[in-house]
N, C-alpha and C positions, 0 to 999 in steps of 0.2 A: 483726574480724567480731565483732560485737555480740553479747550472751548471748541479747538472744530472740529472734536468728537459729539458731542455733546448738539452742535449747529449741524451735525449729520445727522444725528438720532431727531432731531424736531426739522428738517428735511423728512425724511424716511419717511414718520406718526403721518404727517399733516400730507403728505401724499398716498397711506394707505388712505387714510378718512378721506379724506378729500374725494379719490376715486370711487372709496365703497359709497357713501355716506352720503360726497354734495359738498360744495360747498355751508350750507347751511343749517346741513346735518352733524357738521363736523363741530365740537364744539370745544374750545378750546382747553377746555379740566379733560377732558379725552385724548390730547395730544402730546398734554404734557405727561400723563397718567404711560399713553401709551411709549414715550421717550422717559419714561425713567426721572421727571427734572419736575421741580413747580415752576407754580406761573411766569415769578420774576425772574425764574432763567428763559424763560421764555421772549420775556419783554425784553430781555437783556440782547438776546440776539435778531431780534425782529420786532418791529416797533409798535405790532397787532398781528391778525391772522391774519387781513388781508395781506401783511408783508410780506407775511411765510408764502402763502398762494404765490401772491408776483415773485417773486426769489425763485420759486423753481417753475414756474414757466419761463425767466428769467434765464438761468443758468440750463435747463434744457435747447434753450434757442442756442443759445451761446453755444454748447458741446455741438447740434447740431451741422451748427453756421462754421465751428470748426473742422468739423471734418468735409465739409461739402469742400471749403477752400484747398483744402489738402486732395483732395480728388481732383476736384480744378486742377492744382499747381501743376500734378504729379504727371505720370509718361502716359503711354498711349494715344489712341484715337478718340476723336471727340465724341464715338460714338462706343468707345468703348467706356469713358468718362461719365457715360446719359445709363449706361448700364449700372457701373462702380457706382454712382449717385443712388441706382434705383435698391440694387442689391446691400447696399447702405440703411436705407429706410426699411426696407423691411427686416433686416438683421437688427435693427435700434429696435422696431416694434415689436418680435420674439425678445430678446435681450431685455427691454424693459421695459414692458406691457405699459405698467403705468402712466410712465413720464410723459408718456405719448398719449393714453391716452387723456389724459392732464392736459397737453398742448393744444390735441382736437381738440379739447371741451370749452378751450380759453379760443383758438380759433375762431371755430364752430359756435359760438357763446353755447354749448350747449348744459350752461348749466346754469338760470336768468336770476340766481339769486349770489352769485361768483360775483366779485370786483367785476368792472370793466380793468385789462392789465392793457397799456398800449400797446400793441403786438406788433404797427403796424410798422417799426423799425428794424424789427430783428426778423420777417415775414418779408420783407422787400427784399433786408441785404440774400435769403435764402432764395428771393426770387431773381434777385440781380446776382449770383454767383452763378447759377442753374444756367441765364441769356448770356453771360461772361463764354460758358459751351460751346452753345449757338453758335455765337459773334464767331467764334476759333472753327466750327465747323462750316461755314458762311465763309470766313476772308479764303478757308483752304480751298472752296470748294468743293468741299462735301455735301452739303447743306444746300440748296437752292438758297436763295434771298426771301427772307421774310423776318418779318418782326420777332426777336430777337428774347424782349418785354413775354412777348406772348405765347411762343411756344416753350415757355416754362412755364407760363402758367398751367398753360394746356399739361403739360407735363406733368407738373405735382397733380394737379388735377384729377386727371389717369392715377397717380399712388397713392395720393389718402383714397378713393375707394379700394384699391386694396390692400392699403393699413387696415381702414375697420375693419375688413374681413378677416382681417389675421388678428387685429390684435378681440374683437369681437367671435374669433375661431367657427363660424358661419357657418354650420355643418351642412354639405352640400354644394358651397358657394367659393370661385372655382378661383387657389392662389397662382396667377399665373410668373415662370422665369421673368428675375429681368431682362431678358437675352429678350424673351417673349416681348416685351411690352416694348421695351426701345426699337423691336424686329417694325413691331405694327403701326409703332406714335411713327416711325418714319419712310417706310417704307409705303402704308399704309393700309386699306382694304378689295379697294375697287379690281377687275381684275383689268390689266394692260394688255 
């Protein structure tokens, strides 16, 4: 068995247990049993349970930011790119709900027993990448003059609300299409 396979099994076991039981409820014994390894193998790959938790969050943010960079650098108008950003967020929730749940828990400190993870740098990167799309639209005259960082934060707040609805599968709560969200965000709701 390759080291990378073992590490992936440990990450998968940690993810499942941290999101299912919380950080404090997930013991190292359960993690290694779920991964089919021993504690020394866990400590070969990670310095501690806290390290495993931190790596899970950092890797999810890294994947997310790479996807955002591809969208921002890709073809299309700024509104089309923003739709793709929203679409990616929702697809990521549907395909990897546990990863998103853990990252949102760390972001909003939803598990008070979990170790503090410095999420400011990767979260700032996410916001800055989206702000770049807004800057592109402002320069092109598509969007009116506004602070791109604030616009990015506003949009991410809306997207996070919808992501929580997707992850929770909240019955009766509407999930808007990415196009709807961006249209309302860009056009507003006031009568003209």
